[in-house]
N, C-alpha and C positions, 0 to 999 in steps of 0.2 A: 412349133410354138414359139412365138416371139419372145425374146429375152427381155425381162423387166429388170432394169438396173436400179438399185436403190442405194441411197447414200451410205448405208451401213454395210454394203456388200463389196466395197472395194477400198483400196488403200491409196491415199494421196502419196506422191513421191516423197514429200518431206516426212510423212509419218513412217513410210517404209524405211527411210534412212535412219530414223530414230530407233526402230526395232532392230535393224541390222547392227547398229552401233552397240546396242545393249547386248545382243546375243554374242557379238564378237568379244565383249568384255568378260564373258564366262570362260574360265580357264579350268584345266584339269585340277581337281581337288580344291578349286576356288569358286564355289557356287555363288550366285548372286541372289540376294533376297530382295523381293519387291512386292508391293501391295498388288492385289489382283486388279484393283481399279486403275492403278498406274500402268500395269503391264498391258491391260487392254487398250489404254490410251496411247501407248507406244505404237499400236497398230491402227489407231484412229477409230477405235470402237468404245462403246460404253456398256453394251450388253454382250452376253454370251449366247449367241445363236448357233445352230448346227453348222451353218456355213462358216461363221467366224472361227469356230473351233477347228474346222477342217483346215482353214488357211494357217492358223497358228501352229497346230500340231504337225501339219505337213512341213512347215519351215523348221520346226524343232527337230523333227525326224531327219530331215536332210542334213542337219548339222550334228546329228548324234546326241541331241539334247532332250531332256524331259523336264517336266515340272513336278514338284513334290509339295503338297498333294497335287493330283491331277487337276489341271486348270478347270475342267468341266465340273468338278466336285468340290473345289475349294470354296471356303467362305468368301463371299463377294467382298466383305469388308475386312478380310484378313490378309495374310501374306502367303506367298509361295516362294519356293526356292527353284531357281533354274540351274540345272547342273547337267553334266555329262551322264549318259545312260550307264556307263560302266562304273561311275562313282557311286551308284546306288548300292553296289555290292557291300554287304556287311551292315547296312543301315537297318534300323528297326522299321518294320512296315508301318506306313501311315494308315490309320483307320479310315476306311472308305464308307461314306454314307451321304445322304442328301442333307446338307445344312439347311437351317431355317431360311437363310438368305436366298436359297435357290428359287423360292417361289415369291420373293419380293420383287416388285418393279422398282429398280434403282432410280428411274426417272420420275416416279410419283412422289410429289412433295408431301412431307408429313405436316399436316395442318394441326396446330396446337393453340391453346388459349392459356392465359395466365389465370391464377386463382381469383383475381379481382376483376376479371372480365365480366361485363354485365350479362345476365341471362338472355336478354334480348339479342345481343350480338352473338352469343353462343348458339342460340337457336337459328339465327340467320345463317351462320356459317354451316351448320348441320344441314339446313334445308337446301342452300344453293349448291352444296357439294354432295348432296344425297348421302349423308353420313348417318349411321345409326349410333355412333359414339364419337367423342372427340377427347383427346387427352388434355389434362390440366397439368402444365409444367412450368418450371421457371424458365427464364430467358436463355440459359445455357443449354437447355434441353438435356440436362443430366439428372434432374430431380423431378420425378413423377409424383404428383400429389394424388391423382385419382382420375376418374373418367366421368364425363357427363354423357348420359344416355337418355333416350326418350323415356325409358322406364324410371330413371332417377329423377327426371324432371316431373313426371306424373306423380311421383311419391312425395314431392316437396309440398308441405302444407302451409308454408309461409306466404308472405306477400311477394308475388313474382315480379312486381314492378321495381322492387329494390334489390332483388336477388342477384347474386353473383355465382360464378362457376363454383366457388368454394362452398356455397350454401347447398347446391343441388347435386354435387358430384358424389359418386360412389368412391369409397376409399380403397376398394380392391384394385390391385395393380398387377394383373397377370403379365409377367415379363419373361422373356427368354433371350439368350445370347444369340447373335447372328450365326455363330459357329455350331450351335447345338444341333443335334440330330432332329430332323423334322418329325420322324416317326415317334420320338419321345413326347412330342407336344400335341399330337393330333387330337387326343382325347381332351386336353385342356382347351384347345381351340373350339372344339365342338361344344364343350360344357359352358365356356365363358362367352362364346361367339366371337372373341377377338383375343389377340395376344400382342403386346408391345415388344418391339425388338431393339436390343442394344448392340452396338458394335463393340469390338474388343476394348475400346477406350472408355466404355460406359455411356457414350452418346446414344440417345434414342434416334433411330434412323427410319423406323417404319412401324406400321401396324399390319398384322396379318389377321384377316377375318375368315370366318367359315366360308363366305362367298369366294374369297381369294383361293381358299383351299380347293373348292369345287372347280373353279375356273382353271387353276393350275393343274389339277388332275385331268381335266378335259383337254388342255393344251398338250400335255405330255402323253396321256394314255389314249386320247382320241385317235391320233394317227395310228397308234399300235393296233387298236381295235379295228380301224378301217382297213389296214393292211391285211389283217386276218380275214375280213370279209372278202376283200379282193382275191386273196389266194383261194378261198373256198369256192368263189364263183368261177375263177379260172379253172380250178380242178374239175368242177362239174361240167364246164364247157368242153375242156380238152378230152374228158373221159368219153365223149361221144365219138372220138376218132378211133380208128382201128389201132390195135396195139403196135403194129410195125411202124406206123407214122409217129407214135409217141416215142418208141425206142430209138428212132433216128435222131431225135434231139439229143439223147444221151451220147450217141456216137459222135455227133458233131461237136459237142462241148467237152468231149474227153472224159466224161464221168465214168467212174469205176464200179459204182454199185449197180446192181441189177434193177431194171425198170420193169415192173410187172403191171402197174396201173399208173394213173395220173398222180396218185398220192405220193409216188416215189420221185416226182419231179421237183427240181429247184425252180425258183422264180425265173432265173435266167433261161431255163429250158422252156418254160411257158412262152417266153418272148421268142425263142427260136422257132418253136412249133407254129405259133400264130404269125410269124414273119413269112412263112411259106404260103404262097398264093393258093396252092392246091388245097392246103388244110383250111384256109380261110373260106374258100368256096364251098368245101364239103360241109363245113359247120353252118353255112348259110347266114353268116353275120351281115346284117344289112347296112353296114357302115364302111367308110373308107379305111382300107387296111393300113396304108402307110401312116396316116394320121394317128391311128390308135396304137399301132406298134411303137411309134415314136413316144407316145404317151406312156406305154408300158416300160420303155427304157428309162424314162424319167422317174417313174415309180420305183423301178428296180434300183436306181441310183440313190433314191431317198430312203429306201428300205433299210439300208445299213445303219443310217442314223436313227431310224425309228426303232429297230430291233435292239439297239444298245440301251434303249429306255433311259436315256440320261435326262437330268433335270434342265434341259435347255429347249427353248422353243424352236420348233421346226421352221425352216425358212418359208416365207410366204409362197414362193414359187413351187417348192416341193409340196407344201400342203395343198396348193391349188391343183397340182398334177394328180395327187391322190384322190381329191374330190371329183375331178373330171373322169378319172378311171372308174370310180364307183358309178358315176352317172351313166356312162355308156354300158357298163356291165349289167346294171339294173334294168336298162332299157331293152336288153336282148330277151326275146320271148323264151320262156322255159320249154 
């Protein structure tokens, strides 16, 4: 498979130098505190993807460093400490959970209107942006007056030609901190259909809708579910081979547990089994073996990121490899 290089998947020399300089400044018993956004920027990134986290955590591990909390789970608008692994000893454990900010897109602009904005302009902004709601705020984006929704507009009984956002808005202001646990607010998001998010300084930085919640679940859980289907299909496929052929994979990989059926195999062992030309021929798979075994290796590499089930979007290349794997497995006759 040809490698697709994207701008977010590599570091410029200048950015790598900035990251190196920062990490070198961390000393024993002298951790460095930095905002998550600034720390990512040191590496030339804005978002936390699976590949980006591998790059950062790999470099931290090489130097014996860690972040507290884990960079993958930290509030995007908050801070982390970078310190030596052995300096964690004796520290209270940091509570681990998915913050609300983990499902916000940091590159999506929060569109707001002032309380005196005309209803005509408010409706225009909602239509062109395909919004179901828009926040009514002051210019500093630290004071939320309410929300204009299509329902609140429909309820307004006055003259719409002279109406403003203040006239038609709902005064309910469902709000959460970016560092709050996402799980604590899921019911509120479902009930209200949206939730406004404030960063640690009180600045409103985003809006989380029930649609965002569903899309975030699909982006995170979707690959997890697909990997499960891939493993089930591989298991059913390999189970058609005689037991000695299956057991050879365990011997080749140095596995210690007994292999009685394909259920006992790891994903890597599936790759070994299907990598053997005689097994491929016996199964009668009507596709090119080398191409598909290479695809399985890509899926196996991505599987580690997927099975950790972190709130980070899977790389496009890894997601594509998973989809391609499902395509050919589903095309094999039962």
